[in-house]
C-alpha positions, 0 to 999 in steps of 0.5 A, a space after each residue: 774063383 775068389 781072391 786068394 792072394 792079395 798084395 798091398 803097398 806099405 808106404 806113407 798111407 799105410 793107415 789107409 791101404 792096410 786096413 782096407 787090404 786086411 778087410 779085403 783079404 779077410 772077406 775072401 780068406 786070402 793071404 796078404 803080402 805087404 810090399 815095402 819099398 826100401 830106400 837105396 841107402 838100405 840097399 847098400 848104395 852109398 853117395 860120394 861127398 856125404 859125410 859117413 855120420 849123415 849116412 849112418 843117421 839116415 840109415 838108422 832112421 830108415 831102418 826104424 821106419 821100415 821096422 815100424 811099418 812092417 810091425 804095424 802091418 803084421 799086427 793089423 793082419 793078425 788082428 784081422 785074422 789074416 795070414 800075412 808076410 812082408 817083402 822088401 823091394 830095393 832100388 832107385 825109383 825106376 828100378 823099384 817100380 819095375 820090381 813092383 810090377 813084376 811082383 804084382 803079376 803073382 797076385 790076384 789084386 794089388 791094393 794101393 792108397 791114393 797119393 796126396 801129392 806129386 810123389 814121384 815114387 808113388 806115381 811110378 809104383 801106381 803106373 807100374 802096377 796098372 800098366 805092367 802087372 796085367 792084374 787089377 789094381 784097387 785104389 783106396 781114397 786117402 780119406 777112406 776109413 771103412 772096411 772093404 764092402 761090395 754091396 753096391 758096385 758101379 761098372 763104367 762101360 765104354 766097350 773098350 778092351 781095358 773096361 773088359 779087363 777091369 770087369 774080368 778082374 773084378 768078378 770075385 768082387 761083383 759076385 758079392 754085390 747086391 746090385 751091379 750098376 753098369 753105367 755108360 756115360 757119353 758127352 754126346 747126347 745122342 749116343 751112336 750105339 743102340 742100347 749102349 751097355 746092354 750086351 755087357 749087362 746081359 753077360 753079367 746077368 748070365 753070371 747070376 749078378 743083379 744088374 742095372 743098366 744106366 745110360 748117362 748123357 753129360 756135359 761135363 767130363 766123364 770122370 766127374 760124372 762117374 764120381 758124382 753118380 757113384 756118390 748119388 747111388 751110394 756105391 761102394 766100389 767103382 770098376 773101370 779101365 785105366 788108360 795111359 800112353 807112352 812118352 819118353 818110355 814113361 807110362 803117363 796116366 790118361 785124362 779120365 784115369 788121372 781125373 778119377 785118381 786125383 778126385 776119387 771119393 770111393 775105392 776104384 778098381 782099375 785094369 789095363 
């Protein structure tokens, strides 16, 4: 089964995520929905102590920005021959994140742009989609300008549940690959598993995928090892599980997950 319903977040990185999402939807003949996060002031929230003329000015500017994002998105979709629509999400940071996670559950995949700074709303939306949607999330690096391509796909395999979910979510993309490289990376020079990755590579081969297995021993962190290898191999996409843990009811990205998202050099599909 291919992708038929794609969600993309419209934000300050629209020039990164939208073109990629349009090309992705075009590859699969999928419908594309752009989710725009509406500032609380557009949702009817008023702030005591702030002069009315200031509120009205901010409201007008926010409306102009929202309209511009929507028009640019729909124009890009039309130019790519993709059917599209927009949906607005209102509320505070936490409220918008919860709504975004709920919305993402109704799509095959969610596309977001890599954040370039410590933007609270961007991180909240990313973590909500990763840990609250039960759907794969495809992150696009902020320096990426190429259309979606899946000729060479690297799969990070550590036998975890989240890695298995990532592979399941990526199957429509893997089916288009000319080469799927299953990589097991360990900081232990003598891995404790005989032929690590063999079973999952065999599973993918049984689906008719062109699979290559790589076992890598490294002395640096796993995230940089994967990104370095992906660059050397000319990979178009990295598929991996996303880790996180709960702290004060907030979902915090795990070490390797955060390392990848902060220094990613190619699109990364993650699932939790």
